[in-house]
C-alpha positions, 0 to 999 in steps of 0.5 A: 447552527453556526460554525462547526468545531472540528477536532482530529485525533491522530492515530496512536500508532503513528510512529513518530512526529516526522509523519505529522506534517503529512497528516496535517497536509492531507487535512488542510487540503481536504478542508481548504483551510489551515488547522491548529496543532493541539498538544493535548485535547484537554486544552480544548475543554479547559479554556478552549472552544469545547469548554461548554461540552465538558461534563463530569457525568456520562457521556463525558466527551473528554474521555473519548478525545483523550483515550489512547492518544498518540504519544508525541508532541501533538495529539491532534488538530483543530479547525472551525468551518462553516457547515458543509458536506464533510464526507471527504473526511471519511477517507483520511489516513492518519486519524483514528477518529474526528469530532464535529461539534456545534452549538444547538439545542436540537440536532435536526436530521437534515443537518446531519444528512447535509454534513454526511449523507452516509449516515442514514439513521436519524437522531432521536431528540428524546433519546439517550445522550449518546446515540449510534447513528452508523457503525462509524458515527456516534452522536453526543447530545449535551446541554445546548450542544451536540458532537458527532464522533466519526471513525474514518473508513480506513481505520474501520478496515485496516485491522484486517491486517491482524485478522488475516495473520491471526485467523485459522478459519472463517469463523475466526475472521467473523469473530474478530471482525465483530470484536474489532468493530465494537472496539472502535465504536465504544471500547474506550474504557478497555485496558490494553494488554501489552503482553508480548505473548500472542496467547493472551492477547485478543484482536483489540490488543493488536489494534491498540498496539503501537505497530501500525497495520500496513497489509490490510485487505488485498495489500496482504497478498504480497509485498516487496522490499521498499514497498509503499506504506498504504497510509502514507500513499492515501495521505499523499493522494489527499494532500494533492487534492485528488477526489472521487473520479479523478485520475492518478498515475503510478509509473513505478507501480510495483505490487500495486499499493497505490492502485489498491488505495485509489480503488478504495477511495473511488479514484481511477488509476493506471499503474505501469510496471516493468516487472511482469510478475509484479504487474500481475500481482497488482492486477490481482490485488485490485480485481480481487476487491470486486470478487464474488466472495462466496463463489471464491470460497467454493472455488478454493475448496474445490482447488484444495480437494483437487490438489490433495487428491492428486497428491494422494495418487502419487503418495505411493511413488518412491520419495525423490529428494534429488536435484533436477538434472541439468539436461532434464526436460521440464514440463507439466503433465499436460504441456498444452496447458502450462510448460515450465522453463528453468535456466541451469543457474537455478535448476540445479538448486531445485529439489525434484519432489518439490518441483513435482509438488509445485507442478501439481498445484499449477495443474490444479489451478489450470482446471479453472476457466476464470483467468482472474481466479487462476491469477489469484491462486498463483499469488502464493506461489509468487510469494513462496516459490524460491523457498518451496523449490529449494527448502520445502518438502511436498507436504510443507509446500502444500501446507504453505500454499493453502495457508497463504491462499486461505489467508488471502480469502480471509481478507476478502471475507473481511471486506464482505463483512465490512460492506454488509455491516459498516459501509457499502464500499465500491472499489473503482477498477484500475488499469495495470500495464507492463511497460517502461516508464522511460517510454510512458507515452508509448505504453499508455497509447497502447494500454490506456489511450483514453486516460492518456487523452484525458490527462492525469490529475496527479502522479504518486509514485516511488521509483526504485531506491537507486541500487539498494534493492534487487527487484528482479532477483527477489522473484527470480524463481517465480518469474521462470516457473510461472512463465513470465520470462525465459530470460530475466536479464531482459527485465533487468536491462529495463529495470532502473537500479538493477546492477545486472545486464548493464551496458558499459557507459564508460564513454558517456561518463569519461568523455561527457557524452550528450546523455551524460551531460543532460544530468545535473552537475551534482549527479555527474560528479557523483557518478564520476567519483563512483567510476574511479572505484567501481566502473560497472556500478557507475554505469548502473547509476548512469542508467538509473539517473538518466532513466529517471530523467526520461521518466520525469520528462514523460510525466510532464507530457501526460500530467495536466497543467497544474497537476501534482507529482509526489515522488517518494524515495529514500532520503539518502543511501550509504555506498562503500567506495573502497574503504570509504563510506559515502552518503548519497543525498538521493532525495536532493538529486531527485529534486534536481532531476525533476527541475531539469525536466521542467517541473516546479518543485514545491516542498519535501516532507521527510518521514522517518520510517525505516524500510528494510533492504538486503543491501542496507536500511533506508532510514528516511522516506522523502515525499517530494512534491512537484507541480506541472507548470 
């Protein structure tokens, strides 16, 4: 059969060229060779290696390669490899499709199976020039040549982001799923309808839009400011060479983006998170991937009927819109199941009737025995709690809750359809632990002793963005109402980057205490400068940087020798000191911290993808790569 010719077509919705180095890195690691930039795939047909495959009549392979290309400086990558198993390429993140071409008169079924065992349909030598061998694979037979078009699995399910936003029923999910899969399989001649009005657009138009889907499958459940981009995390795991069965750690797991992606890729993972609410969300996102979808649907229908019946019973009572009294005892109708505590600082902002509606929903959830399903049903409350208690009336609360819950179900139903008609995706379980990354070994000894003993193959994580994001305040109401804390300041004390509950570190900073002197000189100088203007903030920064240094040191002890660490952080942050704006080179400081902890710095990839923050924009992500010596 000779060497295989591979062309990888970059997704049309890649935001800009800064993402291309990461896309290239994941490919080169998976292939084990360097790949070449392709400015325009037509170059491969004019004077390049695919010239013999150009045909003026169908199947016109050139039409497939050039349709809906990425509008940047490079549209794809090319490589040649000896025949080998190409299944790992099904997990790439940045490519809409890739092509495997070879010079051969016939296409032996054994050759296709060796390249990709996931393809179970044999090619028909006497059949048409274009054959569908799998929902994600299409064969082109040309004179003396053949080419296989493969759509990566992530591309096949990431449009569930749009489906969950648009669907109003299960039948909508099924209709859009079928239309979306068909579009990926053979929709190259369909014109894109760019009208901004949603009324005239179909799922295919959303898929062809330049807005990249980020909240697909269970990522849709709940996100936070500054969360991982799933596509980026998948590519980072590919770039450090993680394979099925490997073990990855995220010591700042947040809302579980890495754990979900690792689970979908067949990679075992452990996530550690100091915020118990975010840890619970992460746990739900991973476990829901393995839910019995039909049973989940029946339970949601039962839950909805219980909630609506409870509301009807109380419909005759006089509407109350007053605020809760500061002295009022707050508990559910059945205190043996759930009690709710609210501190005075937020209690006086809560409307009484809204609070009663939330209690009704919580009481209905508690009627189910399965703890995983109960946690699943609390996620919409985690997402909307502040708005529900302070802005929404009871009818709006129930509508908001059920709408979010059903859209979570739509994500699971989409996954069910995917498994039945595209590929038998089998998620891998993950362990999510509540704990402090500065005491990582202790946390792992308690919650993941076997994984700690084995050692981690890699770490992919995104620590707090210095003091740019309030990770605790965003979920303040839900933390209390759902019983995750009775004092959020206890979480703040251990949250790196929090500016609340910070101990005064003036002596460390002004007298050069031992902990302060452990920090790199540039960080000490920066904290010292801030101290002259904002002493409390300087103490928060000392806590942040010294906490990350301790976390780096912990990683050195739990990652295998030669293991890789990808540290994802905003490249810089702008701070105001009096009337002067100061640009803080955060990524550069992270490199110095990692080196101070004994890690080997290898490279940084800067990706220009702005993330929103209540305290300002984070215009550039930096993926910093280390190796554990």
